[in-house]
N, C-alpha and C positions, 0 to 999 in steps of 0.2 A: 504493500500500500504506500509506504513512504517514498518508494522509488518513483511513484507517479506524480509526486508533488514537487513543486519548485524548491530550490535550495532554501529560500526564505521561509517557505511554508513548513519545511522540515524542522527548522529551528523553533518555529512558533508552536507547532503541534507535537513535536517529539524532542523537547529540549533535554530530557533525561536519557535519551537513547543515543549512544555514541555511533556516529555514522562515518563511513570511509571518507577520507579527504577527497 
């Protein structure tokens, strides 16, 4: 799911989930 969101959306919706740089 997060992969479908923009980078900014990931930070807002999944701030606690570490994502690949």
